[in-house]
C-alpha angles and dihedrals in degrees: 000000000000108000115221120220111250131208116263114293093242091055092049092048091053091048092048093048090050092045086233106190091194087077094056105120092024099079144345127225126226119201111208095200094057102027090230130125124210145180116262090251095054113136095215121118111284119241128218113283093244089061094055131091129174136229134189095217144015093250090057091052092046092050089052089058101259126138122223117256113251091212102057098021098219091179091079111117113293113238095046108140111251116242093251091060100044096085091053093050091048091052091052091047091051093049117010090184091069117107116214110190130192091264089054090052092051091051087056091053094255128131110232092212091056092048090049092049092052093050093047090050097044103030105023091238140075122268091253092048088052091053091049091050091052091050092048091050090056090047091052091052092050093050091049089053089057099258117154119259095237095051091045091052094056095038090058094053103265118141096206137031092228091054090051093048091051094047093046093049090050090049102041102023091236142064122282090250094056090039089077087081096052116102115222114240104204116218127191141152123250120198121229140165086263096054131269121332122206113223127191126187143165118221089273109035148017110253102176140022114171137154108262095235094060110124120256090008096146092054090046091055093049092047092050093048092052091046087057091049092249146100127249112242125183103236141085137263137181094278092053092047089052091048091052091050094049093046091051090052090046093054090045089055093245099109128056102165125044120219102184109123115252135205112192110159115189140133117312089255093050093048090051091051091048092049091052090048089062090058093064105108121242109269094017133100139207132196124243088248092055089050091051091050092051093056091048095250105106093167094050098080094129092047089051090052091051091050089051089054091050091057108123096191108072120198095001091063091041106219086150087076093067116093138171121283088258091055094251124135115260141152114022121150093207091056130275092257087064092047089052092050094050095047094047091047090055095041092053090053093053093043100257110128101182113144116226124214124224114215113245093242090062 
């Protein structure tokens, strides 16, 4: 698993002792004497500091042998916005042109540094960068509808045309006038039992579905958007809503085949590998060698494995269903613990109860 950097131990201890809900989503606390892990805000009796250790995620705590607390339910999907942040997010959703500054956060009883830390952890950007991206997304839409640049600048909260032009060029890599031709690539997070997933889609197809803790994900999204002739914008659209619904039904065991439209351009070889991946039945597995045989390239096992790793649509293009020739789990960018979870979820639904082992180095 990818370990997330935590705040200093002294800071986490203070937050845990104060039951500070503003740290919910930042870290989890394991209590050695009880074997239970909790959210910082949990109302349970507080242990001695020497009996406490901290984790960045529920899977880390579970792998360390802790059980989730029944009182604060820390096993809920990581990435869920804490209650103290929900009003701020709703205000931005209602009016992306609004500017909420640090002083505004303090007046609401929030600590700007805590808000910034949550956004950096969950969105890969600061709170203020998130607000700017939302404003720029609205501006891009207005320009594509034929609105004038000057009117768009002031409607999205900018006080000068030059400031808008500079911000838009930084955001879209082009001038507002040329930006009329750029297609928005909507990006949002979807919560799951395996942690947040980052989804990206045009108005017609899903183009990315990755676990949020994948390295260099923000750069990957920007590169993909520019390859598609568009600009990445943090918001939702009909394709992303449909993706969220299908994923929820998949994790609930109600859906075995996804129907959301996909657009996954790659090399001819990659596209062939990805097409064959989608033929692996739900609850079944194949080896890399079997995949190579099916595409007519029996000596290209390593190339098939690389193409699997280049897959940008996790779960829906089921590279998790490919295993080693000995049947053991190997090679999954999201982490082998996730691969194990997905395979066992599917096997339970088809009546196969075999337990899979994750190698220690995973």
